[in-house]
C-alpha positions as CSV (number, residue, x, y, z in Angstrom):
1,X,-20.8,-77.5,-10.6
2,X,-22.5,-74.7,-8.9
3,X,-19.5,-74.3,-6.7
4,X,-17.2,-74.3,-9.7
5,X,-19.4,-71.7,-11.4
6,X,-19.4,-69.6,-8.2
7,X,-15.7,-69.7,-8.0
8,X,-15.4,-68.7,-11.6
9,X,-17.7,-65.8,-11.1
10,X,-15.8,-64.6,-8.0
11,X,-12.5,-65.1,-9.9
12,X,-13.9,-63.1,-12.9
13,X,-15.3,-60.3,-10.7
14,X,-11.9,-59.9,-9.0
15,X,-10.1,-60.1,-12.1
16,X,-12.4,-57.2,-13.6
17,X,-11.9,-55.2,-10.4
18,X,-8.2,-55.7,-10.5
19,X,-8.0,-54.5,-14.2
20,X,-10.4,-51.6,-13.7
21,X,-8.9,-50.3,-10.4
22,X,-5.7,-48.9,-12.0
23,X,-8.0,-47.2,-14.7
24,X,-10.0,-45.4,-11.9
25,X,-6.8,-44.6,-10.0
26,X,-5.3,-43.1,-13.1
27,X,-8.6,-41.0,-13.8
28,X,-8.4,-39.7,-10.2
29,X,-4.8,-38.9,-10.5
30,X,-5.5,-36.9,-13.7
31,X,-8.4,-35.1,-12.1
32,X,-6.4,-34.2,-9.1
33,X,-3.4,-33.1,-11.3
34,X,-5.7,-30.8,-13.2
35,X,-7.0,-29.3,-9.9
36,X,-3.4,-28.9,-8.7
37,X,-2.5,-27.2,-12.0
38,X,-5.4,-24.7,-11.7
39,X,-4.4,-23.9,-8.0
40,X,-0.7,-23.5,-9.2
41,X,-1.9,-21.0,-11.9
42,X,-4.1,-19.2,-9.4
43,X,-1.1,-18.9,-7.1
44,X,1.0,-17.5,-9.8
45,X,-1.6,-14.8,-10.5
46,X,-2.0,-14.1,-6.8
47,X,1.8,-13.7,-6.5
48,X,1.9,-11.2,-9.5
49,X,-1.0,-9.4,-7.9
50,X,0.8,-9.3,-4.5
51,X,4.0,-7.9,-6.2
52,X,1.9,-5.2,-7.8
53,X,0.4,-4.3,-4.5
54,X,3.7,-4.0,-2.9
55,X,5.0,-1.8,-5.7
56,X,1.9,0.4,-5.3
57,X,2.4,0.6,-1.5
58,X,6.0,1.7,-2.1
59,X,4.9,4.3,-4.7
60,X,2.1,5.6,-2.4
61,X,4.8,6.0,0.4
62,X,7.1,7.8,-1.9
63,X,4.4,10.1,-3.2
64,X,3.2,10.8,0.4
65,X,6.8,11.9,1.4
66,X,6.7,14.2,-1.6
67,X,3.5,15.7,-0.7
68,X,4.6,16.3,2.9
69,X,7.6,18.2,1.5
70,X,5.3,20.2,-0.8
71,X,3.1,20.9,2.1
72,X,6.0,22.0,4.2
73,X,6.9,24.5,1.6
74,X,3.5,25.9,0.8
75,X,3.6,29.3,2.5
76,X,0.9,30.2,5.1
77,X,0.2,33.7,3.7
78,X,-1.2,34.9,7.0
79,X,2.1,34.1,8.8
80,X,4.8,34.3,6.2
81,X,7.9,34.1,8.7
82,X,9.2,31.0,6.9
83,X,9.5,33.0,3.7
84,X,11.5,35.8,5.5
85,X,13.7,33.2,7.0
86,X,14.3,31.6,3.6
87,X,15.3,35.1,2.2
88,X,17.8,35.6,5.0
89,X,19.2,32.1,4.6
90,X,19.7,32.5,0.8
91,X,21.3,36.0,1.4
92,X,23.8,34.6,3.7
93,X,24.6,31.7,1.3
94,X,25.2,34.2,-1.5
95,X,27.1,36.6,0.8
96,X,24.8,39.6,0.1
97,X,23.2,42.0,2.5
98,X,19.5,42.5,2.6
99,X,18.7,46.0,3.6
100,X,15.7,46.0,5.9
101,X,13.2,43.3,6.2
102,X,11.2,42.4,3.1
103,X,8.1,44.5,2.8
104,X,5.3,41.9,2.7
105,X,1.9,43.3,1.7
106,X,-1.5,41.6,2.6
107,X,-2.5,38.5,1.0
108,X,-4.6,38.9,-2.1
109,X,-6.2,36.7,-4.7
110,X,-4.8,36.5,-8.2
111,X,-6.2,35.9,-11.5
112,X,-5.8,32.3,-11.0
113,X,-8.7,31.2,-8.8
114,X,-6.8,28.5,-7.0
115,X,-3.7,30.5,-5.7
116,X,-3.4,33.4,-3.3
117,X,-0.3,35.4,-3.1
118,X,1.4,38.2,-1.1
119,X,3.6,40.9,-2.7
120,X,7.0,41.5,-1.4
121,X,9.7,43.9,-2.0
122,X,13.4,44.0,-0.8
123,X,16.6,45.7,-1.3
124,X,20.0,44.0,-1.5
125,X,23.6,44.9,-2.0
126,X,26.7,43.0,-2.8
127,X,28.7,41.9,-5.8
128,X,26.8,41.7,-9.1
129,X,27.4,37.9,-9.6
130,X,26.2,37.2,-6.1
131,X,23.1,39.4,-6.7
132,X,22.2,37.3,-9.7
133,X,22.9,34.0,-7.8
134,X,20.5,35.3,-5.0
135,X,17.8,36.2,-7.5
136,X,18.1,32.8,-9.2
137,X,18.0,31.0,-5.9
138,X,14.8,32.8,-4.5
139,X,13.1,32.3,-7.9
140,X,13.9,28.5,-8.3
141,X,13.9,26.9,-4.8
142,X,11.7,26.3,-2.0
143,X,8.8,28.6,-2.5
144,X,6.6,29.4,-5.6
145,X,8.0,32.9,-6.3
146,X,7.3,35.2,-9.2
147,X,9.7,38.1,-9.7
148,X,7.9,41.0,-11.1
149,X,10.6,43.7,-11.2
150,X,14.3,43.9,-10.6
151,X,16.2,47.2,-10.5
152,X,20.0,47.3,-10.4
153,X,21.8,50.5,-9.4
154,X,25.0,51.6,-7.8
155,X,28.7,51.3,-8.6
156,X,29.3,48.2,-10.7
157,X,25.6,47.5,-10.3
158,X,26.1,46.5,-6.7
159,X,22.6,47.3,-5.5
160,X,19.3,45.6,-6.4
161,X,15.7,46.2,-5.6
162,X,13.4,43.2,-6.1
163,X,9.6,43.1,-6.1
164,X,7.5,40.1,-6.7
165,X,4.8,37.7,-5.5
166,X,5.0,34.6,-3.4
167,X,2.2,32.2,-3.7
168,X,0.7,30.1,-1.0
169,X,-2.5,28.9,0.7
């Protein structure tokens, strides 16, 4: 009888374990799937963050290129040769003659405390339309130029005197 009881007890224990094992397995599967879901969500967040970082790096590179271009075009007022070359280049493009080199005066501070400027004056001759085109180009291109005075003279307004300021560092 003790043997039968012992066998029944073993059988009952085995039966309980065999029924409870799938329950514990399912609990572990649920716990692991929740952890896996959290990891998946974290990976999505990291991917979005990584894409934003890539966009930011691209934007930084573009802005850096723009800043380099700006720095190239900021005139060193102690050595304004690039500005003179710019004027000569634009006069050739517009097919006008600059009479004599531009008269560049010493660098001076302006009312704005962050900008320095040098004054310049030049004389040019050519067709009236070309003179206006030249004036437009020097005022709206590479360097920060403020035209202060323009005088037109000659037959058919073919001569021009320009004075102004070019800003730089």
